[in-house]
N, C-alpha and C positions, 0 to 999 in steps of 0.2 A: 842707815837711817834715811839717807836722801832717796835711796832705791825705793824703800818702802813708802815714803811720801809720794814719789812720782807715780807709783802704781795706783795708790789710793786716789790721787787726783785724776788719773785716767779713768779709773772706774766711775767716779763721780760724774766726769764729763759724758761718759757713755751712757749712764743712767739718765742724765739730763736730757741727751739727745733723743733717747727712746721715748721719754715722757712727752716731749715736745712734738715728736713726729707723728703725722697722721697714720691711722691704721689702714695699711693697704692690704691686709690678709683678707681675701674673699672668703665667702661662705664655704667654699670647697677647700680652703686651707692651702691654696696654691701659691699665695703670696701675691697674686695679681689683684688689682682692684675689681671689686664686683662690678659687672656691667650695669649701666643705668637702666632703669625701668621706665616704661612709658605708660602713664595711667590710661586705663580703658574706661569707656562709659559704663555706668552701673548697669548690671544685668546682661552684659555682652562680653564674650570673650572670642578670640579668633583662633582658628587652626584646629586640626583634629589631632588629638593624642591617641595613639594606637591602643585599641581596647579601653580607652579612658584611663590608662595608667594600670589596668587590670591584667594580670597574668592571662594568657590564652587558656581557654578551656574552664574558666571559673565564672561564667555567666550565672547570675543567681537563679534559683529554681523557685517558681511559684507554687501556689496551692493547687493550681489545675482547675478544671471545670467543676462548677458547683450547681447543685440542684436548685439553690436559691442564693442569688448574689445580694450582698449588702454594700453600701458605699464605704469605701476605704478611706482611712486617714490619709491626707496629703502632707507634703512637706511644709514647713512653716512659710508664711508669706515672705516674698522676696529672697528666699534662701537659694533658689535655683537660677542658673544663668545660662542663657543661649550661647552657643558657639556658632560660628559660620565659617564655611569654606572659603577659599580664595574667590570663588564665584557667588559668594553671598548665599549659598543654599544653607538652610538652618540645620543644626545639630543639637541634640539635647545636652543637658548637663550630665556629665558621666557619673556624678555621685547621686543625684536625685534620680536619674533615669538611666541606669546601666543596662536596662533590658531585664527581662525575666522569662524563663522557659516554662512551657506546659509540660509537666512530668509524664503526661499520658502520651505525649508525642516523642518518640525515639526513632532512630533509624529502622528498628525492627517492627515498629508499629505503624509506619507512614502509609502503608497500603490500606489499612483499616481506619486511618484517621484522616490526615490532611489531604491524602490523595483520593479520598472519596468525595465526589461532588456534593456540595451542601453541608459538608461537615462543620465548617466555621459558623454557619448559622445556628447550629445546635448547641454552641458553647458561648455565643456572644452575649454579654450582660445586656439587660434591657436599658433603654435610654432613661427611665426613671432613676436608675442607679448611676449611670455614667454622667448624667447632666449635673448631679451633685458633685461628683468627683471632679469634672471639667471645671466647675466654678472655682473649686479649691486649688486646682492645678494652675489655673490662670493667675491666681493670686501668688502662688509659689513662684511662678516664672515672671511675675510683674509684667505680663503681656498687657499692652495698652492699645492694641489695634482693634479693628472691628471684629467682635467675637464671631460673626459670620464667616470670616475669612480664615480662621484658624481651625485646624482639624484636631479633634481629640483622638490622637493617633496611638495605635499599639506600636511602639518602637520596633519590637520584634513581632512581625505580623502573625496573626493567627494562621495564616496560610503556611507558615513554615515553622510552626511550633513555639509561638509566643504565648505567654500566659494571659488568659482572658481578662483578669481583673486586678492583677498585682499593680500597686501604685508605681512600682519601679519600671513597669513596662508601658506606662501611659504618660503622654505629655501634650501640651497644647501647641501643636505644630504650626508655626506661623507660615504665611504664604511665601512662595519663592520669588526671586526678583522679576520685576516686570508685571506683577500681579495688580489689577485694578481694584483699589480699596473698595470694599463693599459688594463685590461681584460674587462672592461665595468662595467655597473651597476649590483650589486647582492645584493638585499636589503630585508632582512627578515622582515622588517616592512610590506611589501606587503602582506605577508601570514597572518600576524596578522589582517590587515585590512580586508581581505577576510573573515576571520572567524567572525569578528565583524559584517560585513554586513549581513552574513547569520543568526547570532544570532538576530540581530534587526529585520529582515524580517520574521523570524519564531516566533517572539514574546517572545523569551527567555530573551532578555534584552531590556531595554529602549534606545531610541535614545540619551537622555541626559546622561545616565549612561555611555554608550560607549564613548561619547565625553569626558566626565570628566576623565575617566580612561586613555584615550590616552594622553590628555594634561598634566596629572600628571607624567606618565612615560608609553610610548607605550610598553616597553619591559615586563611590568608586568600587562598590561591591561587584558590580558586573564585570568591570575591567580586571579586577583582582582574580575573579574566578574564570576569566576567559569566556563569559557568555556574551553573545552579540544580540 
């Protein structure tokens, strides 16, 4: 009888200790306390996530060039968030702007599409369409800078197979660090894109490799691919 009473008392004591003890089991179930989180300003996150958390080789495919373009619906206002590299170069939201490819441009067709001078001019949407889209995209990203300073940018450039008018491939890219407000667009991403285009058409890198490098982090794309 005494043994049974002792066991019951011990059980009650253990249950009481469990109920009063703080939960130290992290979200990963390791038993370690979850690390503290630091709040970030609204609309901004930092650091580049490889492929935006997307498996390699799964960049969305757009509708491709159209005979007549229409303004595409944009994400809801305030739903997209800029990311920034350690040097404060801007990156798009990986959910809102994961990039989208032009199905007419493949490794097999580059010589008859992007490597033909003037090709991108034949597929670029008119400003009457992109102006409406840009206005919605600015609201989606909650961009508050001077509208003259941000570029409505094809995340995957038309030069290497980006879709011309898919909302997933367009974002209001803010200026880089050191930019004088109100002085207009000055975008170092353009120089990266030109080098990638040359490398693709010369056979130095594949179309897919260039696209994957850009959607991962355009600021490191050249280094990743060994392009100087």
